[in-house]
C-alpha positions in Angstrom: 12.6 -130.3 -151.5 12.4 -129.8 -147.7 9.6 -131.4 -146.2 7.5 -129.2 -143.8 7.8 -130.0 -140.2 4.9 -131.9 -138.5 1.7 -130.1 -137.4 1.6 -129.8 -133.7 -1.6 -128.3 -132.7 -0.8 -127.4 -129.1 -3.3 -124.3 -129.2 -6.3 -126.3 -130.3 -7.5 -128.6 -127.4 -9.5 -131.4 -129.2 -6.6 -131.5 -131.7 -4.1 -131.6 -129.0 -5.8 -134.2 -127.0 -6.1 -136.5 -130.1 -2.6 -136.0 -130.9 -1.4 -136.7 -127.3 -3.7 -140.0 -127.3 -2.1 -141.1 -130.6 1.5 -140.3 -129.3 0.8 -142.4 -126.1 -0.5 -145.6 -128.0 1.3 -148.7 -128.1 3.8 -150.3 -129.1 7.0 -148.7 -128.7 10.3 -150.5 -129.6 11.7 -150.4 -125.9 9.2 -150.8 -122.8 10.8 -147.5 -121.3 9.8 -145.2 -124.1 6.2 -145.3 -123.0 7.0 -144.5 -119.5 9.2 -141.6 -120.7 5.9 -140.2 -122.6 3.8 -141.0 -119.7 6.2 -138.9 -117.3 6.6 -136.0 -119.7 2.7 -135.8 -120.1 2.1 -135.8 -116.3 5.0 -133.4 -115.5 3.8 -130.8 -118.2 0.8 -130.0 -116.0 2.7 -130.4 -112.6 5.6 -128.1 -113.8 4.4 -126.0 -116.7 6.8 -124.1 -118.6 6.5 -120.2 -118.9 6.1 -120.7 -122.9 3.2 -122.9 -122.3 1.0 -120.1 -120.7 -2.3 -120.2 -122.1 -2.3 -123.7 -123.5 -4.7 -126.4 -122.4 -3.2 -129.4 -120.4 -3.1 -131.6 -123.6 -1.4 -128.7 -125.4 1.1 -128.3 -122.8 1.8 -132.3 -122.9 2.3 -131.9 -126.6 4.5 -128.9 -126.6 6.7 -130.8 -123.8 7.0 -133.8 -126.0 8.1 -131.7 -128.8 10.9 -130.3 -126.6 11.9 -133.6 -125.4 12.0 -135.0 -128.9 14.9 -132.2 -129.8 16.7 -133.2 -126.8 19.6 -135.7 -126.3 17.6 -137.4 -123.6 16.9 -141.2 -123.2 14.8 -142.4 -126.3 14.3 -138.8 -127.5 14.9 -140.4 -131.0 12.0 -142.8 -130.6 9.8 -139.9 -129.2 10.5 -137.8 -132.2 9.7 -140.5 -134.6 6.4 -140.9 -132.8 5.6 -137.5 -133.3 6.3 -137.6 -137.0 4.2 -140.7 -137.1 1.4 -138.9 -135.5 1.6 -135.8 -137.5 1.7 -138.0 -140.7 -1.5 -140.0 -139.4 -3.4 -136.8 -139.0 -2.5 -135.3 -142.2 -3.4 -138.5 -144.1 -6.7 -139.5 -142.4 -9.2 -136.8 -142.8 -12.7 -138.4 -143.5 -15.0 -139.5 -140.6 -15.4 -143.0 -141.7 -13.6 -145.6 -143.7 -14.7 -148.9 -145.2 -11.9 -151.4 -144.4 -10.7 -153.8 -147.2 -8.2 -156.1 -145.6 -5.3 -157.8 -147.7 -7.6 -161.1 -147.7 -10.7 -159.1 -149.0 -14.2 -160.0 -147.5 -17.5 -159.6 -149.2 -18.4 -156.0 -149.0 -21.4 -156.5 -146.7 -18.8 -158.0 -144.3 -16.5 -155.3 -144.4 -16.0 -153.2 -141.2 -16.4 -149.5 -140.9 -13.7 -147.6 -139.1 -13.7 -144.2 -137.7 -10.9 -141.5 -138.4 -9.3 -142.1 -135.0 -9.1 -145.8 -135.5 -7.4 -145.6 -138.8 -5.0 -142.9 -137.6 -4.1 -145.3 -134.7 -3.3 -147.8 -137.3 -1.4 -145.4 -139.3 0.7 -144.6 -136.1 1.4 -148.4 -135.4 2.7 -149.0 -139.0 4.7 -146.0 -139.1 5.1 -143.2 -141.7 6.9 -145.5 -144.2 4.2 -148.0 -144.3 1.1 -145.7 -144.2 0.6 -144.3 -147.7 -2.0 -142.0 -149.5 -3.9 -144.2 -152.1 -6.1 -143.3 -154.9 -9.3 -141.6 -154.3 -8.0 -140.4 -150.7 -7.9 -144.1 -149.6 -5.3 -144.9 -146.8 -3.1 -147.7 -147.7 -1.3 -149.8 -144.8 1.6 -152.0 -145.9 1.7 -155.2 -143.7 5.4 -156.6 -143.0 4.3 -159.5 -145.4 4.0 -156.9 -148.0 0.4 -157.3 -148.3 -1.8 -154.2 -148.2 -4.7 -153.1 -146.2 -7.0 -150.3 -147.7 -9.2 -148.1 -146.1 -11.7 -146.3 -148.4 -13.1 -143.1 -147.4 -16.9 -142.5 -146.7 -18.8 -139.4 -147.2 -18.6 -137.3 -144.4 -21.3 -135.9 -142.3 -22.3 -132.4 -143.7 -23.3 -129.8 -141.1 -25.7 -127.3 -142.6 -25.6 -124.9 -139.7 -24.1 -124.1 -136.3 -22.3 -127.1 -134.4 -24.9 -129.4 -133.3 -23.4 -131.9 -131.0 -26.1 -134.5 -130.7 -27.2 -134.3 -134.5 -23.6 -134.7 -135.5 -23.2 -137.9 -133.2 -26.5 -139.1 -134.8 -25.4 -138.4 -138.1 -22.0 -140.1 -137.8 -24.2 -143.2 -136.5 -26.4 -142.9 -139.5 -23.5 -143.0 -142.0 -21.9 -146.0 -140.2 -25.3 -148.1 -140.6 -25.6 -147.1 -144.3 -22.0 -147.3 -145.3 -21.9 -151.0 -145.9 -25.0 -151.1 -148.0 -25.3 -147.9 -150.1 -23.0 -145.7 -152.1 -22.1 -142.5 -150.2 -21.7 -139.3 -152.0 -18.5 -137.6 -151.9 -18.7 -134.0 -152.3 -14.9 -133.1 -151.8 -14.0 -135.1 -154.9 -17.2 -134.7 -157.0 -16.4 -138.4 -158.1 -20.0 -139.4 -158.4 -23.6 -139.5 -157.0 -24.6 -141.2 -153.8 -26.3 -141.0 -150.3 -25.6 -137.8 -148.5 -26.1 -137.6 -144.7 -26.5 -133.8 -143.5 -27.1 -132.6 -139.8 -30.0 -130.2 -139.3 -31.7 -128.7 -136.2 -33.3 -131.3 -134.4 -32.9 -134.2 -137.2 -30.4 -135.8 -139.7 -31.2 -135.5 -143.4 -30.5 -138.6 -145.9 -30.9 -137.6 -149.4 -29.5 -138.4 -153.0 -26.7 -136.1 -154.2 -25.0 -135.9 -157.6 -22.4 -133.8 -159.2 -23.9 -133.8 -162.6 -25.5 -130.8 -163.7 -28.3 -132.9 -165.3 -29.2 -134.5 -162.0 -29.6 -131.0 -160.7 -31.6 -129.4 -163.5 -34.2 -132.3 -163.3 -33.4 -134.0 -166.8 -34.8 -137.3 -167.5 -32.0 -139.5 -165.8 -32.1 -142.8 -163.8 -33.4 -142.1 -160.4 -31.8 -144.7 -158.0 -33.1 -142.9 -154.8 -36.8 -143.4 -155.3 -37.3 -145.5 -158.4 -34.1 -147.7 -157.8 -35.2 -148.4 -154.1 -32.3 -146.5 -152.4 -34.5 -144.6 -150.4 -36.6 -147.4 -149.1 -33.6 -149.5 -148.1 -32.1 -146.5 -146.2 -35.4 -146.2 -144.3 -35.6 -149.8 -143.6 -31.9 -150.1 -142.4 -32.3 -147.1 -140.0 -35.7 -148.2 -138.6 -34.2 -151.6 -137.7 -31.8 -149.7 -135.5 -34.7 -148.1 -133.7 -34.7 -144.6 -135.2 -37.6 -142.4 -136.3 -38.2 -141.7 -140.0 -40.0 -139.2 -141.7 -39.9 -137.7 -145.2 -39.7 -134.1 -146.4 -39.5 -133.0 -149.9 -38.2 -136.6 -151.0 -35.5 -136.7 -148.3 -35.5 -138.8 -145.1 -35.4 -137.0 -141.8 -34.0 -139.2 -138.9 -34.4 -138.7 -135.6 -34.3 -140.5 -132.3 
């Protein structure tokens, strides 16, 4: 079956900017390939093509790289391979944060939290053949030694209203603080209950969520959020980072 072509987000400026940043990231197999990519990027704004009218500067650069990758120019084959690697990484890595489990696994509380962009960059460096989809939307990077680094997806920050820039940034910070210590809810896969981080006007809400109907109906089930001490742990962790905590209907409201 024919594989679809790579997603090239020329018309979306934030997506095009990240695509471009990943396409420019080292290493390349030959030193001059990076110089060619840089030259194409700079000339795409200095000498825009008529077909690129209406595109942002990053969008014009991505479009120029796409055209060059289809040419017979110097290192065009490697540019084309890099474009495929970037498109593959963007399609593969979708969560805001991941828990890194290296081949030589460390205790969970010592594992690092990697952002979406960081994991995408690692996938680009590894290449399409060595960055794979794992179970539960994990990302698996095969090392040259045939060992595997696994990046487990953490729950995304849920937005409950219009885009809230400061609150979303705070939500991602809250998520990164809590992730090494508590189980996070994953509403995309409904694989189990956990702590859910949501942005709201003027605050970030941290609460317990479960996909089980019994949990929503108030049936007599274990309560890890209050009786199990998860809420208290979350509050302590966030306060230790200088955040202000209040409570609302059992949830924690976090602000600075």
